[in-house]
TIVO-2410 file (N, C-alpha, C; in nm, 3 decimals):
# residues 78
REC num residu      c1      c2      c3 atome chaine
REC   1      M  -0.400   4.059  -3.978     N      A
REC   1      M  -0.352   4.095  -3.843    CA      A
REC   1      M  -0.426   4.132  -3.729     C      A
REC   2      G  -0.549   4.196  -3.768     N      A
REC   2      G  -0.618   4.221  -3.641    CA      A
REC   2      G  -0.699   4.084  -3.559     C      A
REC   3      K  -0.687   3.982  -3.603     N      A
REC   3      K  -0.744   3.856  -3.590    CA      A
REC   3      K  -0.622   3.789  -3.528     C      A
REC   4      E  -0.709   3.759  -3.382     N      A
REC   4      E  -0.613   3.644  -3.276    CA      A
REC   4      E  -0.682   3.529  -3.266     C      A
REC   5      R  -0.549   3.429  -3.275     N      A
REC   5      R  -0.659   3.310  -3.283    CA      A
REC   5      R  -0.645   3.248  -3.110     C      A
REC   6      E  -0.778   3.161  -3.139     N      A
REC   6      E  -0.802   3.099  -3.020    CA      A
REC   6      E  -0.734   2.972  -3.015     C      A
REC   7      Y  -0.687   2.915  -2.920     N      A
REC   7      Y  -0.625   2.795  -2.888    CA      A
REC   7      Y  -0.706   2.700  -2.783     C      A
REC   8      Q  -0.777   2.610  -2.840     N      A
REC   8      Q  -0.788   2.520  -2.719    CA      A
REC   8      Q  -0.741   2.398  -2.682     C      A
REC   9      V  -0.675   2.387  -2.536     N      A
REC   9      V  -0.585   2.296  -2.491    CA      A
REC   9      V  -0.713   2.156  -2.459     C      A
REC  10      D  -0.688   2.057  -2.546     N      A
REC  10      D  -0.759   1.951  -2.482    CA      A
REC  10      D  -0.680   1.906  -2.320     C      A
REC  11      T  -0.746   1.955  -2.186     N      A
REC  11      T  -0.707   1.896  -2.073    CA      A
REC  11      T  -0.748   1.790  -2.038     C      A
REC  12      S  -0.838   1.700  -2.109     N      A
REC  12      S  -0.872   1.550  -2.064    CA      A
REC  12      S  -0.781   1.505  -2.031     C      A
REC  13      F  -0.653   1.472  -2.165     N      A
REC  13      F  -0.562   1.420  -2.211    CA      A
REC  13      F  -0.459   1.427  -2.068     C      A
REC  14      Y  -0.445   1.524  -2.038     N      A
REC  14      Y  -0.323   1.519  -1.888    CA      A
REC  14      Y  -0.369   1.481  -1.812     C      A
REC  15      L  -0.554   1.493  -1.804     N      A
REC  15      L  -0.645   1.444  -1.637    CA      A
REC  15      L  -0.573   1.280  -1.638     C      A
REC  16      Y  -0.597   1.223  -1.759     N      A
REC  16      Y  -0.606   1.079  -1.777    CA      A
REC  16      Y  -0.483   1.043  -1.766     C      A
REC  17      K  -0.372   1.104  -1.796     N      A
REC  17      K  -0.223   1.069  -1.817    CA      A
REC  17      K  -0.197   1.097  -1.607     C      A
REC  18      N  -0.239   1.174  -1.587     N      A
REC  18      N  -0.213   1.242  -1.397    CA      A
REC  18      N  -0.314   1.116  -1.308     C      A
REC  19      V  -0.370   1.088  -1.409     N      A
REC  19      V  -0.430   0.969  -1.321    CA      A
REC  19      V  -0.371   0.808  -1.314     C      A
REC  20      I  -0.359   0.801  -1.468     N      A
REC  20      I  -0.281   0.668  -1.490    CA      A
REC  20      I  -0.157   0.650  -1.398     C      A
REC  21      K  -0.086   0.755  -1.383     N      A
REC  21      K   0.040   0.796  -1.374    CA      A
REC  21      K   0.031   0.734  -1.156     C      A
REC  22      R  -0.080   0.830  -1.140     N      A
REC  22      R  -0.077   0.794  -0.985    CA      A
REC  22      R  -0.144   0.643  -0.917     C      A
REC  23      I  -0.213   0.619  -1.065     N      A
REC  23      I  -0.262   0.446  -1.019    CA      A
REC  23      I  -0.126   0.364  -1.030     C      A
REC  24      L  -0.021   0.415  -1.148     N      A
REC  24      L   0.088   0.302  -1.130    CA      A
REC  24      L   0.151   0.319  -1.025     C      A
REC  25      D   0.183   0.454  -0.966     N      A
REC  25      D   0.268   0.484  -0.836    CA      A
REC  25      D   0.226   0.403  -0.778     C      A
REC  26      I   0.112   0.400  -0.693     N      A
REC  26      I   0.075   0.343  -0.602    CA      A
REC  26      I   0.089   0.204  -0.634     C      A
REC  27      S   0.070   0.152  -0.723     N      A
REC  27      S   0.045   0.033  -0.756    CA      A
REC  27      S   0.164  -0.083  -0.728     C      A
REC  28      V   0.307  -0.033  -0.782     N      A
REC  28      V   0.434  -0.037  -0.812    CA      A
REC  28      V   0.466  -0.025  -0.660     C      A
REC  29      S   0.460   0.078  -0.605     N      A
REC  29      S   0.469   0.095  -0.418    CA      A
REC  29      S   0.454   0.005  -0.362     C      A
REC  30      L   0.306  -0.068  -0.375     N      A
REC  30      L   0.209  -0.156  -0.289    CA      A
REC  30      L   0.311  -0.321  -0.326     C      A
REC  31      V   0.352  -0.319  -0.454     N      A
REC  31      V   0.411  -0.472  -0.464    CA      A
REC  31      V   0.568  -0.483  -0.416     C      A
REC  32      A   0.587  -0.333  -0.432     N      A
REC  32      A   0.731  -0.336  -0.378    CA      A
REC  32      A   0.759  -0.362  -0.216     C      A
REC  33      L   0.665  -0.303  -0.167     N      A
REC  33      L   0.635  -0.314  -0.034    CA      A
REC  33      L   0.608  -0.465   0.018     C      A
REC  34      I   0.519  -0.517  -0.049     N      A
REC  34      I   0.490  -0.666  -0.018    CA      A
REC  34      I   0.620  -0.720  -0.071     C      A
REC  35      V   0.725  -0.720  -0.143     N      A
REC  35      V   0.787  -0.797  -0.183    CA      A
REC  35      V   0.897  -0.767  -0.073     C      A
REC  36      L   0.915  -0.672  -0.016     N      A
REC  36      L   1.044  -0.654   0.097    CA      A
REC  36      L   0.995  -0.639   0.209     C      A
REC  37      L   0.884  -0.674   0.251     N      A
REC  37      L   0.827  -0.743   0.387    CA      A
REC  37      L   0.949  -0.830   0.485     C      A
REC  38      I   0.927  -0.922   0.409     N      A
REC  38      I   0.990  -1.053   0.458    CA      A
REC  38      I   1.128  -1.010   0.486     C      A
REC  39      P   1.213  -0.979   0.358     N      A
REC  39      P   1.341  -0.896   0.399    CA      A
REC  39      P   1.355  -0.785   0.534     C      A
REC  40      F   1.278  -0.724   0.525     N      A
REC  40      F   1.279  -0.596   0.608    CA      A
REC  40      F   1.277  -0.686   0.736     C      A
REC  41      L   1.149  -0.774   0.773     N      A
REC  41      L   1.144  -0.833   0.910    CA      A
REC  41      L   1.245  -0.902   0.989     C      A
REC  42      I   1.352  -0.983   0.859     N      A
REC  42      I   1.456  -1.045   0.896    CA      A
REC  42      I   1.533  -0.986   0.904     C      A
REC  43      I   1.588  -0.839   0.891     N      A
REC  43      I   1.659  -0.755   0.925    CA      A
REC  43      I   1.639  -0.694   1.049     C      A
REC  44      S   1.497  -0.636   1.085     N      A
REC  44      S   1.463  -0.596   1.197    CA      A
REC  44      S   1.516  -0.684   1.317     C      A
REC  45      L   1.443  -0.829   1.301     N      A
REC  45      L   1.482  -0.942   1.393    CA      A
REC  45      L   1.635  -0.941   1.430     C      A
REC  46      L   1.698  -0.953   1.300     N      A
REC  46      L   1.889  -0.974   1.340    CA      A
REC  46      L   1.910  -0.818   1.416     C      A
REC  47      I   1.892  -0.727   1.397     N      A
REC  47      I   1.914  -0.579   1.474    CA      A
REC  47      I   1.883  -0.588   1.587     C      A
REC  48      K   1.748  -0.621   1.617     N      A
REC  48      K   1.688  -0.667   1.766    CA      A
REC  48      K   1.763  -0.743   1.847     C      A
REC  49      F   1.850  -0.867   1.803     N      A
REC  49      F   1.885  -0.970   1.878    CA      A
REC  49      F   2.026  -0.915   1.895     C      A
REC  50      D   2.105  -0.863   1.800     N      A
REC  50      D   2.231  -0.803   1.800    CA      A
REC  50      D   2.248  -0.698   1.879     C      A
REC  51      S   2.144  -0.571   1.883     N      A
REC  51      S   2.169  -0.463   1.952    CA      A
REC  51      S   2.073  -0.458   2.075     C      A
REC  52      K   2.125  -0.340   2.164     N      A
REC  52      K   2.023  -0.329   2.272    CA      A
REC  52      K   1.948  -0.173   2.214     C      A
REC  53      G   1.978  -0.118   2.132     N      A
REC  53      G   1.913  -0.008   2.071    CA      A
REC  53      G   1.762  -0.057   2.029     C      A
REC  54      P   1.710   0.065   1.948     N      A
REC  54      P   1.581   0.065   1.859    CA      A
REC  54      P   1.629   0.017   1.753     C      A
REC  55      V   1.578  -0.099   1.664     N      A
REC  55      V   1.543  -0.103   1.566    CA      A
REC  55      V   1.605  -0.017   1.447     C      A
REC  56      F   1.512   0.083   1.452     N      A
REC  56      F   1.503   0.198   1.394    CA      A
REC  56      F   1.546   0.327   1.465     C      A
REC  57      F   1.594   0.439   1.406     N      A
REC  57      F   1.590   0.595   1.418    CA      A
REC  57      F   1.595   0.668   1.347     C      A
REC  58      K   1.547   0.802   1.392     N      A
REC  58      K   1.441   0.893   1.296    CA      A
REC  58      K   1.579   0.998   1.231     C      A
REC  59      Q   1.593   1.029   1.121     N      A
REC  59      Q   1.684   1.137   1.058    CA      A
REC  59      Q   1.617   1.280   1.009     C      A
REC  60      V   1.671   1.399   1.082     N      A
REC  60      V   1.578   1.488   0.945    CA      A
REC  60      V   1.668   1.534   0.854     C      A
REC  61      R   1.581   1.490   0.695     N      A
REC  61      R   1.655   1.514   0.610    CA      A
REC  61      R   1.611   1.662   0.541     C      A
REC  62      M   1.700   1.744   0.443     N      A
REC  62      M   1.626   1.850   0.399    CA      A
REC  62      M   1.567   1.814   0.279     C      A
REC  63      G   1.413   1.826   0.247     N      A
REC  63      G   1.393   1.828   0.116    CA      A
REC  63      G   1.358   1.903   0.017     C      A
REC  64      K   1.300   1.902  -0.107     N      A
REC  64      K   1.274   1.999  -0.207    CA      A
REC  64      K   1.241   2.144  -0.134     C      A
REC  65      D   1.267   2.250  -0.224     N      A
REC  65      D   1.231   2.382  -0.162    CA      A
REC  65      D   1.307   2.390   0.011     C      A
REC  66      D   1.392   2.313   0.051     N      A
REC  66      D   1.442   2.298   0.189    CA      A
REC  66      D   1.348   2.307   0.286     C      A
REC  67      V   1.229   2.213   0.292     N      A
REC  67      V   1.159   2.132   0.328    CA      A
REC  67      V   1.194   2.045   0.444     C      A
REC  68      P   1.219   2.048   0.565     N      A
REC  68      P   1.264   1.936   0.616    CA      A
REC  68      P   1.180   1.821   0.658     C      A
REC  69      F   1.219   1.692   0.654     N      A
REC  69      F   1.144   1.562   0.638    CA      A
REC  69      F   1.197   1.487   0.720     C      A
REC  70      D   1.161   1.379   0.775     N      A
REC  70      D   1.219   1.292   0.878    CA      A
REC  70      D   1.224   1.173   0.790     C      A
REC  71      I   1.290   1.095   0.821     N      A
REC  71      I   1.339   0.944   0.741    CA      A
REC  71      I   1.360   0.838   0.843     C      A
REC  72      L   1.286   0.714   0.826     N      A
REC  72      L   1.335   0.646   0.920    CA      A
REC  72      L   1.446   0.519   0.895     C      A
REC  73      K   1.550   0.512   0.953     N      A
REC  73      K   1.661   0.414   0.884    CA      A
REC  73      K   1.678   0.287   1.004     C      A
REC  74      F   1.708   0.211   0.946     N      A
REC  74      F   1.771   0.072   1.017    CA      A
REC  74      F   1.882   0.119   1.112     C      A
REC  75      S   1.918   0.066   1.255     N      A
REC  75      S   2.001   0.132   1.315    CA      A
REC  75      S   2.132  -0.003   1.294     C      A
REC  76      F   2.193   0.051   1.205     N      A
REC  76      F   2.319  -0.066   1.184    CA      A
REC  76      F   2.402   0.038   1.205     C      A
REC  77      Y   2.516  -0.062   1.319     N      A
REC  77      Y   2.621   0.007   1.385    CA      A
REC  77      Y   2.729  -0.122   1.364     C      A
REC  78      V   2.840  -0.088   1.256     N      A
REC  78      V   2.950  -0.131   1.281    CA      A
REC  78      V   3.071  -0.158   1.354     C      A
***
């Protein structure tokens, strides 16, 4: 009854898991940016030739814990 057990948690697993996840997130994001670069350029040129205004506009959105952040969007006007 009087003995308390001590548990040791192996934190190295969680550290490696977080590092691998971070590397994977950055790698996938980089590949996605490279793949989407050409379509984004084409869309930007089409908007620029079709409209007089800017290609992008900034909008404020509410994020996690109601913290506002800015998002850039294409200026599509139908």
